[in-house]
C-alpha positions as CSV (number, residue, x, y, z in Angstrom):
1,M,38.2,-115.3,-104.5
2,V,34.6,-114.7,-105.5
3,F,35.6,-110.9,-105.2
4,T,38.5,-111.1,-107.7
5,F,36.1,-113.3,-110.1
6,Y,33.6,-110.8,-110.3
7,F,36.2,-107.7,-110.5
8,A,38.0,-109.6,-113.3
9,L,34.3,-110.4,-115.0
10,S,33.2,-106.6,-114.5
11,W,36.1,-105.0,-116.1
12,L,36.0,-107.7,-119.3
13,M,32.3,-106.7,-119.7
14,L,33.3,-103.1,-119.6
15,G,36.1,-104.0,-122.2
16,L,33.7,-106.0,-124.4
17,L,31.2,-103.1,-124.2
18,I,33.8,-100.4,-125.6
19,F,35.1,-102.8,-128.1
20,N,31.7,-103.7,-129.1
21,R,30.8,-99.9,-129.3
22,Q,33.9,-99.3,-131.7
23,E,32.6,-102.5,-134.2
24,S,28.9,-101.8,-134.3
25,R,26.4,-99.1,-135.1
26,D,25.0,-98.6,-131.8
27,S,25.4,-95.1,-130.4
28,R,26.6,-94.0,-127.1
29,M,23.3,-92.9,-125.9
30,E,21.6,-96.2,-127.0
31,I,24.4,-98.1,-124.7
32,L,24.2,-95.4,-121.8
33,F,20.3,-96.2,-121.9
34,L,20.7,-99.8,-121.5
35,V,23.3,-100.0,-119.2
36,L,21.5,-97.4,-117.2
37,L,18.0,-99.2,-117.7
38,T,19.6,-102.5,-116.6
39,C,21.1,-101.3,-113.4
40,L,17.8,-99.7,-112.2
41,I,15.8,-102.8,-113.1
42,N,18.4,-105.3,-111.6
43,T,19.2,-103.5,-108.4
44,H,15.7,-102.7,-107.5
45,T,14.4,-106.0,-108.3
46,Y,17.2,-107.4,-105.6
47,L,16.2,-104.7,-103.2
48,G,12.2,-104.9,-103.7
49,I,11.3,-108.5,-104.3
50,F,14.3,-110.2,-102.6
51,E,15.0,-108.2,-99.8
52,T,11.4,-106.8,-98.9
53,F,9.9,-110.8,-99.1
54,K,12.5,-111.9,-97.7
55,W,13.2,-114.5,-100.6
56,M,16.9,-113.9,-100.3
57,K,19.5,-114.1,-97.8
58,T,22.4,-112.2,-98.6
59,T,26.1,-112.7,-96.5
60,T,26.9,-110.6,-93.8
61,T,30.6,-111.0,-94.3
62,P,31.8,-108.0,-95.8
63,K,34.4,-108.8,-98.5
64,L,31.5,-111.6,-100.0
65,F,28.9,-108.6,-99.8
66,V,30.9,-106.4,-101.7
67,A,31.5,-109.2,-104.3
68,F,27.6,-109.8,-104.1
69,I,27.3,-105.7,-105.0
70,L,29.9,-106.1,-107.8
71,F,27.8,-109.2,-109.0
72,R,24.3,-107.1,-108.9
73,S,25.1,-103.8,-109.7
74,V,28.1,-104.1,-112.2
75,F,28.3,-107.4,-113.8
76,I,24.9,-108.2,-114.5
77,P,24.0,-105.1,-115.8
78,L,26.8,-105.1,-118.2
79,F,26.3,-108.6,-119.5
80,V,22.7,-108.2,-120.2
81,T,23.5,-104.9,-122.2
82,Y,26.3,-106.9,-124.0
83,I,24.1,-109.6,-124.7
84,T,21.0,-107.3,-125.5
85,L,23.4,-105.6,-128.2
86,H,24.2,-108.5,-129.9
87,L,20.9,-110.3,-129.8
88,A,19.6,-106.9,-131.6
89,N,21.8,-107.2,-134.6
90,K,22.5,-111.2,-135.4
91,T,20.6,-113.4,-137.4
92,W,18.5,-115.9,-136.2
93,K,20.8,-118.8,-136.0
94,N,23.3,-116.7,-134.0
95,T,20.3,-115.5,-131.7
96,W,19.7,-119.0,-130.5
97,S,23.1,-120.0,-129.8
98,L,23.7,-116.6,-128.2
99,F,20.3,-117.2,-126.2
100,L,21.8,-120.5,-125.0
101,L,24.9,-119.4,-123.9
102,Y,23.2,-116.5,-121.9
103,C,21.3,-119.1,-120.2
104,L,24.1,-121.4,-119.7
105,V,26.3,-118.5,-118.0
106,I,23.3,-117.5,-115.8
107,I,22.8,-120.9,-114.6
108,G,26.7,-121.2,-114.0
109,I,26.9,-117.6,-112.4
110,D,23.9,-118.5,-110.1
111,W,25.5,-122.2,-109.1
112,I,28.9,-120.1,-108.1
113,N,27.3,-117.6,-106.0
114,I,25.2,-120.2,-104.1
115,S,28.5,-122.5,-103.6
116,A,30.4,-119.2,-102.5
117,D,27.8,-118.2,-100.0
118,L,27.0,-115.0,-101.6
119,Y,23.1,-115.7,-100.8
120,H,20.7,-118.4,-100.3
121,F,17.1,-118.6,-101.4
122,K,13.7,-119.4,-100.0
123,K,11.0,-121.0,-102.2
124,W,13.2,-120.3,-105.4
125,S,15.2,-122.6,-107.6
126,Y,17.6,-122.2,-110.8
127,F,14.5,-122.7,-113.1
128,S,13.0,-119.6,-111.3
129,T,16.4,-117.5,-111.6
130,L,16.2,-118.6,-115.3
131,I,13.0,-117.6,-115.8
132,Y,14.0,-114.1,-114.0
133,Y,16.5,-113.6,-116.3
134,L,15.0,-114.4,-119.6
135,L,12.0,-111.9,-118.3
136,Y,14.6,-109.4,-117.8
137,L,16.4,-110.0,-121.1
138,F,13.2,-109.7,-122.9
139,F,12.4,-106.4,-121.4
140,T,15.6,-105.1,-122.0
141,M,15.4,-106.1,-125.7
142,F,11.8,-104.6,-125.9
143,S,13.1,-101.1,-124.2
144,Y,16.1,-100.9,-126.5
145,K,13.9,-101.6,-129.7
146,W,11.7,-98.9,-128.4
147,Y,14.5,-96.5,-127.7
148,Q,15.8,-96.9,-131.2
149,G,12.3,-95.8,-132.8
150,L,12.5,-92.8,-131.0
151,E,13.2,-89.7,-132.9
152,A,15.6,-87.2,-131.6
153,V,14.3,-83.3,-131.8
154,E,16.5,-81.1,-133.4
155,V,16.5,-77.5,-132.7
156,K,17.2,-75.3,-135.7
157,N,17.4,-72.0,-134.0
158,A,18.2,-70.8,-130.9
159,D,14.5,-69.0,-130.3
160,E,12.9,-72.6,-131.0
161,V,14.7,-73.9,-127.5
162,G,11.9,-75.3,-125.4
163,R,8.8,-74.2,-127.8
164,K,6.6,-76.4,-129.7
């Protein structure tokens, strides 16, 4: 059941990102940058902190473990990318409501994962999860703004390739 849930949510998030690309001014490079960055951060955080320090014990059931991998490596990066793109282009009133919705979804998803026995935490709480995902979102927002500020280097003629 959890596998189907995350599979459907991952497809939903992918569809929302494609729709967002068609309706907004964000480039493909910006969206790709965000997706790759969020995948990198989330996967390495789960592997580094939770597995190295043994703060989290994941399930050993194959079907549930695949659901956990879908959650960790597909759904959460796409979800954080989608929220980042929306927060960057909204007014303050819409930003706070979207921010509150993000917090509620994160707590709800964590509750579903724990009740479905995808993982168990040691020395961790819902508040810690919320703090982690808020820091994750803020770092992603900062990186997105930094990436938007970069200027593309244009090559005017073939002789200038690789030269400064």
